[in-house]
C-alpha positions as YAML, in Angstrom:
chain: A
units: angstrom
residues:
- id: 1
  name: MET
  ca: [-118.75, -131.05, -15.12]
- id: 2
  name: ASN
  ca: [-116.11, -130.15, -13.71]
- id: 3
  name: THR
  ca: [-115.86, -126.76, -11.68]
- id: 4
  name: TYR
  ca: [-114.22, -124.43, -14.56]
- id: 5
  name: SER
  ca: [-116.61, -125.68, -16.97]
- id: 6
  name: ILE
  ca: [-119.02, -124.56, -14.14]
- id: 7
  name: ALA
  ca: [-117.32, -120.92, -13.83]
- id: 8
  name: ALA
  ca: [-116.97, -120.36, -17.71]
- id: 9
  name: LEU
  ca: [-121.18, -121.12, -18.18]
- id: 10
  name: ALA
  ca: [-121.34, -118.11, -15.59]
- id: 11
  name: GLY
  ca: [-119.40, -116.03, -17.26]
- id: 12
  name: LEU
  ca: [-120.98, -116.57, -20.24]
- id: 13
  name: ALA
  ca: [-124.91, -116.46, -18.88]
- id: 14
  name: MET
  ca: [-123.71, -112.83, -17.08]
- id: 15
  name: THR
  ca: [-122.21, -111.55, -19.83]
- id: 16
  name: ALA
  ca: [-124.70, -112.59, -22.44]
- id: 17
  name: GLY
  ca: [-127.47, -110.52, -19.86]
- id: 18
  name: VAL
  ca: [-125.52, -107.83, -19.68]
- id: 19
  name: ALA
  ca: [-125.35, -107.30, -23.76]
- id: 20
  name: THR
  ca: [-129.20, -107.92, -23.82]
- id: 21
  name: THR
  ca: [-129.54, -105.43, -21.24]
- id: 22
  name: LEU
  ca: [-127.55, -102.78, -23.25]
- id: 23
  name: VAL
  ca: [-129.21, -103.26, -26.60]
- id: 24
  name: ALA
  ca: [-132.64, -103.83, -24.73]
- id: 25
  name: SER
  ca: [-132.78, -100.34, -22.85]
- id: 26
  name: PRO
  ca: [-132.71, -97.88, -25.63]
- id: 27
  name: VAL
  ca: [-135.35, -99.84, -27.56]
- id: 28
  name: ALA
  ca: [-137.36, -99.70, -23.97]
- id: 29
  name: ALA
  ca: [-136.29, -96.25, -23.43]
- id: 30
  name: GLN
  ca: [-137.67, -95.28, -26.94]
- id: 31
  name: SER
  ca: [-141.02, -96.83, -25.99]
- id: 32
  name: GLY
  ca: [-141.50, -95.38, -22.97]
- id: 33
  name: GLY
  ca: [-141.62, -92.38, -23.87]
- id: 34
  name: MET
  ca: [-138.25, -91.01, -25.43]
- id: 35
  name: GLU
  ca: [-136.48, -91.36, -28.78]
- id: 36
  name: LYS
  ca: [-132.90, -90.81, -30.64]
- id: 37
  name: CYS
  ca: [-131.52, -87.70, -31.29]
- id: 38
  name: TYR
  ca: [-128.94, -87.27, -33.89]
- id: 39
  name: GLY
  ca: [-126.65, -84.65, -33.27]
- id: 40
  name: VAL
  ca: [-127.12, -83.37, -29.45]
- id: 41
  name: ALA
  ca: [-124.71, -85.23, -27.64]
- id: 42
  name: LYS
  ca: [-121.75, -83.55, -26.17]
- id: 43
  name: ALA
  ca: [-118.28, -86.05, -26.74]
- id: 44
  name: GLY
  ca: [-118.14, -88.90, -25.07]
- id: 45
  name: LYS
  ca: [-121.60, -88.38, -23.39]
- id: 46
  name: ASN
  ca: [-123.37, -90.52, -26.15]
- id: 47
  name: ASP
  ca: [-125.91, -93.25, -25.35]
- id: 48
  name: CYS
  ca: [-124.34, -95.51, -28.29]
- id: 49
  name: VAL
  ca: [-123.24, -96.13, -31.65]
- id: 50
  name: ALA
  ca: [-121.48, -93.10, -33.18]
- id: 51
  name: GLY
  ca: [-120.12, -94.09, -36.58]
- id: 52
  name: PRO
  ca: [-117.42, -96.19, -37.61]
- id: 53
  name: GLY
  ca: [-114.60, -96.88, -34.92]
- id: 54
  name: THR
  ca: [-116.97, -96.66, -32.49]
- id: 55
  name: SER
  ca: [-118.91, -99.49, -30.71]
- id: 56
  name: CYS
  ca: [-121.79, -97.59, -28.25]
- id: 57
  name: ALA
  ca: [-121.84, -95.36, -25.12]
- id: 58
  name: GLY
  ca: [-119.92, -92.82, -24.69]
- id: 59
  name: THR
  ca: [-117.68, -93.06, -27.36]
- id: 60
  name: SER
  ca: [-118.36, -90.27, -29.76]
- id: 61
  name: THR
  ca: [-115.32, -88.68, -30.50]
- id: 62
  name: ARG
  ca: [-116.31, -84.72, -30.93]
- id: 63
  name: ASP
  ca: [-119.30, -82.56, -29.63]
- id: 64
  name: TYR
  ca: [-122.86, -82.61, -31.56]
- id: 65
  name: GLN
  ca: [-121.16, -85.83, -33.53]
- id: 66
  name: GLY
  ca: [-124.18, -86.08, -36.52]
- id: 67
  name: ASP
  ca: [-123.96, -90.02, -36.29]
- id: 68
  name: ALA
  ca: [-123.92, -89.99, -32.64]
- id: 69
  name: TRP
  ca: [-127.30, -90.32, -30.74]
- id: 70
  name: LYS
  ca: [-128.89, -89.29, -27.19]
- id: 71
  name: LEU
  ca: [-132.18, -90.77, -25.84]
- id: 72
  name: VAL
  ca: [-134.44, -87.10, -25.37]
- id: 73
  name: LYS
  ca: [-138.22, -86.84, -24.41]
- id: 74
  name: LYS
  ca: [-140.65, -87.99, -27.82]
- id: 75
  name: GLY
  ca: [-141.37, -84.86, -29.69]
- id: 76
  name: THR
  ca: [-138.21, -82.75, -28.59]
- id: 77
  name: CYS
  ca: [-135.52, -83.63, -30.68]
- id: 78
  name: THR
  ca: [-136.19, -81.45, -33.62]
- id: 79
  name: SER
  ca: [-136.23, -78.10, -31.57]
- id: 80
  name: ILE
  ca: [-132.65, -79.07, -29.48]
- id: 81
  name: GLU
  ca: [-130.42, -76.41, -30.12]
- id: 82
  name: THR
  ca: [-126.94, -76.42, -30.49]
- id: 83
  name: PRO
  ca: [-124.00, -74.52, -31.55]
- id: 84
  name: LYS
  ca: [-123.74, -76.95, -34.42]
- id: 85
  name: GLY
  ca: [-127.45, -76.80, -35.63]
- id: 86
  name: LYS
  ca: [-130.68, -78.26, -34.68]
- id: 87
  name: GLY
  ca: [-130.44, -82.32, -33.24]
- id: 88
  name: SER
  ca: [-132.61, -84.66, -35.91]
- id: 89
  name: LEU
  ca: [-134.25, -88.55, -35.76]
- id: 90
  name: THR
  ca: [-131.89, -89.70, -38.06]
- id: 91
  name: PRO
  ca: [-127.84, -89.30, -38.91]
- id: 92
  name: ILE
  ca: [-126.45, -86.01, -40.04]
- id: 93
  name: LYS
  ca: [-123.42, -84.90, -41.89]
- id: 94
  name: ARG
  ca: [-121.21, -82.66, -39.20]
...
């Protein structure tokens, strides 16, 4: 194995590790007393997936976007008030 191959494998391993952390973090947080709350994040402050054309954290394009979620303390989502309405445990049309 040459130096380039070792570097390439190390890069792939690091990328996979980061990707796993990004995917697992919200799941771990949900089981740790947190839940996904849709429609409460400010533009660019969502935790992950914000509809078509977005990929993950920080990609929502408008405040309180209904298909963008933020992790909040379990049991508080639907009581969070925003200028566009309350938070939701499922994606909402806004």
